[in-house]
C-alpha positions as CSV (number, residue, x, y, z in Angstrom):
1,X,9.3,9.3,15.7
2,X,6.6,11.9,15.7
3,X,3.5,11.6,13.5
4,X,4.7,14.5,11.4
5,X,8.0,12.8,10.7
6,X,6.3,9.5,9.9
7,X,3.9,11.2,7.5
8,X,6.8,13.0,5.7
9,X,8.7,9.8,5.3
10,X,5.7,8.0,3.8
11,X,5.4,10.8,1.3
12,X,2.1,12.1,2.7
13,X,1.4,15.9,2.7
14,X,2.6,18.6,0.4
15,X,5.8,19.1,2.4
16,X,6.9,15.5,1.8
17,X,5.9,15.0,-1.8
18,X,9.0,14.3,-3.8
19,X,11.2,14.0,-0.7
20,X,14.2,11.6,-0.8
21,X,12.5,8.9,1.3
22,X,9.3,9.1,-0.7
23,X,11.3,8.9,-4.0
24,X,13.4,6.0,-2.7
25,X,10.3,4.1,-1.6
26,X,8.7,4.6,-5.0
27,X,11.9,3.3,-6.7
28,X,12.0,0.3,-4.4
29,X,8.4,-0.7,-5.1
30,X,9.0,-0.3,-8.9
31,X,12.1,-2.5,-8.6
32,X,10.3,-5.1,-6.6
33,X,7.5,-5.3,-9.2
34,X,10.1,-5.6,-11.9
35,X,11.5,-8.7,-10.3
36,X,8.1,-10.3,-10.6
37,X,7.5,-9.1,-14.1
38,X,10.8,-10.4,-15.3
39,X,10.3,-13.8,-13.7
40,X,13.0,-13.5,-11.1
41,X,10.7,-14.1,-8.2
42,X,7.3,-15.9,-7.7
43,X,4.7,-14.4,-5.4
44,X,6.4,-12.7,-2.5
45,X,9.7,-14.6,-2.6
46,X,12.7,-12.4,-2.8
47,X,13.1,-8.8,-1.4
48,X,14.5,-5.4,-2.1
49,X,16.0,-2.7,0.0
50,X,17.6,0.8,-0.4
51,X,19.7,2.9,1.9
52,X,18.6,6.5,2.4
53,X,20.8,9.1,4.2
54,X,18.7,11.3,6.6
55,X,19.6,13.8,9.2
56,X,19.5,11.1,12.0
57,X,21.6,8.6,10.1
58,X,21.1,6.0,7.4
59,X,17.6,4.5,7.0
60,X,17.1,1.2,5.2
61,X,13.8,1.0,3.3
62,X,12.8,-2.7,2.8
63,X,9.9,-4.6,1.3
64,X,7.6,-5.9,4.0
65,X,7.1,-9.6,4.7
66,X,4.5,-11.5,2.8
67,X,2.9,-8.5,1.0
68,X,2.4,-8.8,-2.8
69,X,4.3,-6.1,-4.5
70,X,1.4,-4.9,-6.6
71,X,-0.5,-4.0,-3.4
72,X,2.3,-1.7,-2.0
73,X,1.6,2.0,-1.9
74,X,3.2,5.1,-0.2
75,X,1.4,4.3,3.1
76,X,3.2,0.9,3.3
77,X,6.7,2.2,3.5
78,X,8.9,0.3,6.0
79,X,12.2,1.5,7.3
80,X,14.8,0.4,9.8
81,X,18.1,1.7,11.1
82,X,21.3,-0.2,10.6
83,X,20.7,-2.1,13.9
84,X,17.4,-3.3,12.6
85,X,15.2,-1.1,14.7
86,X,12.0,-0.1,12.9
87,X,11.9,3.7,12.4
88,X,9.2,3.9,9.8
89,X,5.9,2.2,9.1
90,X,3.7,-0.4,10.8
91,X,4.3,-3.5,8.6
92,X,6.8,-6.2,9.5
93,X,10.1,-6.0,7.4
94,X,11.2,-8.8,5.2
95,X,12.4,-11.9,7.0
96,X,15.7,-11.6,5.2
97,X,16.5,-8.3,6.9
98,X,19.7,-9.8,8.5
99,X,21.1,-10.3,5.0
100,X,20.3,-6.8,3.9
101,X,21.7,-5.1,7.0
102,X,24.9,-7.3,6.9
103,X,25.6,-5.9,3.4
104,X,25.0,-2.3,4.4
105,X,27.2,-2.6,7.5
106,X,30.0,-4.1,5.5
107,X,29.9,-2.1,2.3
108,X,28.9,1.2,0.9
109,X,26.0,-0.4,-1.0
110,X,23.0,1.9,-1.7
111,X,20.6,-0.9,-2.7
112,X,20.3,-4.7,-2.4
113,X,18.2,-7.1,-4.5
114,X,17.5,-10.7,-3.4
115,X,15.7,-13.1,-5.7
116,X,14.8,-16.8,-6.2
117,X,15.6,-16.7,-9.9
118,X,15.2,-20.2,-11.5
119,X,18.5,-20.7,-13.3
120,X,20.6,-19.2,-10.6
121,X,18.9,-21.3,-7.9
122,X,19.5,-24.4,-10.0
123,X,23.2,-23.6,-10.4
124,X,23.4,-23.0,-6.6
125,X,22.6,-26.7,-6.1
126,X,25.3,-28.0,-8.5
127,X,28.5,-26.1,-7.9
128,X,30.4,-24.1,-5.2
129,X,31.2,-21.4,-7.8
130,X,29.6,-20.4,-11.1
131,X,32.0,-21.6,-13.8
132,X,33.5,-18.7,-15.8
133,X,31.2,-19.2,-18.8
134,X,31.2,-15.5,-19.7
135,X,33.3,-12.4,-19.2
136,X,30.5,-10.5,-17.5
137,X,31.4,-12.3,-14.3
138,X,33.9,-9.3,-14.1
139,X,30.9,-7.0,-13.6
140,X,30.3,-8.8,-10.3
141,X,33.9,-8.6,-9.2
142,X,35.1,-12.0,-10.5
143,X,34.0,-15.6,-10.2
144,X,30.6,-15.8,-8.5
145,X,30.7,-17.9,-5.3
146,X,27.9,-20.0,-3.8
147,X,27.2,-19.4,-0.1
148,X,26.5,-22.8,1.7
149,X,22.9,-23.3,2.6
150,X,21.5,-21.9,5.9
151,X,18.0,-21.3,7.1
152,X,16.4,-18.2,5.6
153,X,16.2,-15.1,7.8
154,X,19.1,-16.2,10.1
155,X,22.3,-14.5,11.1
156,X,24.1,-17.7,9.9
157,X,22.8,-17.2,6.4
158,X,23.9,-13.5,6.5
159,X,27.4,-14.5,7.7
160,X,27.8,-17.1,4.9
161,X,26.6,-14.7,2.4
162,X,29.1,-12.1,3.4
163,X,31.9,-14.6,3.0
164,X,30.8,-15.4,-0.5
165,X,30.5,-11.7,-1.3
166,X,34.1,-10.9,-0.3
167,X,35.4,-8.6,-3.1
168,X,32.2,-9.3,-5.0
169,X,28.9,-7.5,-5.6
170,X,26.9,-10.6,-6.1
171,X,26.7,-14.2,-5.0
172,X,24.5,-17.3,-5.1
173,X,22.8,-18.7,-2.0
174,X,22.9,-22.5,-1.9
175,X,19.5,-24.0,-2.6
176,X,18.0,-20.6,-2.3
177,X,18.7,-17.8,-4.8
178,X,20.7,-14.7,-5.5
179,X,21.9,-11.6,-3.7
180,X,23.4,-8.5,-5.5
181,X,24.1,-5.0,-4.4
182,X,25.0,-1.7,-6.1
183,X,25.3,2.0,-5.9
184,X,21.7,2.3,-7.0
185,X,18.6,0.2,-7.3
186,X,19.1,0.0,-11.1
187,X,22.6,-1.2,-10.7
188,X,21.7,-3.8,-8.1
189,X,18.9,-5.0,-10.3
190,X,21.0,-5.1,-13.4
191,X,23.6,-7.3,-11.6
192,X,20.8,-9.7,-10.5
193,X,19.6,-10.0,-14.1
194,X,23.2,-10.5,-15.4
195,X,23.8,-13.2,-12.8
196,X,20.6,-15.0,-13.8
197,X,21.6,-14.8,-17.5
198,X,25.1,-16.2,-16.9
199,X,23.6,-19.1,-14.9
200,X,21.2,-19.8,-17.7
201,X,24.0,-19.7,-20.3
202,X,26.1,-22.2,-18.3
203,X,23.2,-24.6,-17.8
204,X,22.3,-24.4,-21.5
205,X,25.9,-25.0,-22.6
206,X,26.3,-27.9,-20.1
207,X,23.2,-29.7,-21.2
208,X,24.6,-31.3,-24.4
209,X,25.6,-34.9,-23.6
210,X,29.3,-35.6,-24.2
211,X,30.3,-32.0,-24.4
212,X,31.5,-29.4,-21.9
213,X,31.6,-25.7,-22.5
214,X,34.9,-23.9,-22.8
215,X,35.5,-21.6,-19.8
216,X,37.5,-18.4,-19.4
217,X,40.5,-18.2,-17.1
218,X,40.6,-16.0,-14.0
219,X,43.2,-13.9,-15.7
220,X,40.9,-13.3,-18.7
221,X,38.1,-12.2,-16.4
222,X,40.4,-9.9,-14.5
223,X,41.4,-8.3,-17.8
224,X,37.8,-7.5,-18.5
225,X,37.3,-6.2,-15.0
226,X,40.1,-3.6,-15.7
227,X,38.5,-2.6,-19.0
228,X,35.0,-2.2,-17.5
229,X,36.4,0.7,-15.4
230,X,36.2,2.9,-18.5
231,X,33.0,1.4,-20.0
232,X,30.1,3.7,-20.8
233,X,29.9,7.4,-21.3
234,X,32.3,9.8,-19.6
235,X,30.9,11.2,-16.4
């Protein structure tokens, strides 16, 4: 990549201000900071990515490894292609890059959010699938599965995650956290927040000795999934 291209992608110079990569990076940083503000990650745990179509093919912007989100600026943009080759920036990409790339290769996702949210991580140690405590499981495609534990940053973890994500837009990672994706950063983040909330509800409802929460059937959740297709404002 030429110096001119690198500068444009980082949002430097009048020509690049407001360009798609610069805007995408700004949105990524804002979303990463939001995960900290909302208590979904601690320190530099978790990571965020967004796919940006460019003339030379899709570029995946990712949070860099080990850098506090409040320190990130336009000059810190990091981008890779779908094979993981760095095409933008000097910082090392997140160690969880294999997970992000696996999702982009297998789906039409525009953004991925990975967190170590407390309640979701706790649930990942207790069950192999989040019990159907609430109908909003439909917003993630159905019952949320737990991918068996594997070492972070490995292809093994990425493979197990993809299995858990089959026909879903979110899953839990055993003894690890959450992964969700969506058509935008906002949608991916909202799905993460929804998943953490459902895990918190189930843990709360399950905490009363001698009682067990009532659960929905798969048919009931599928009914909601159909109805959600017309949810919101037209267009």
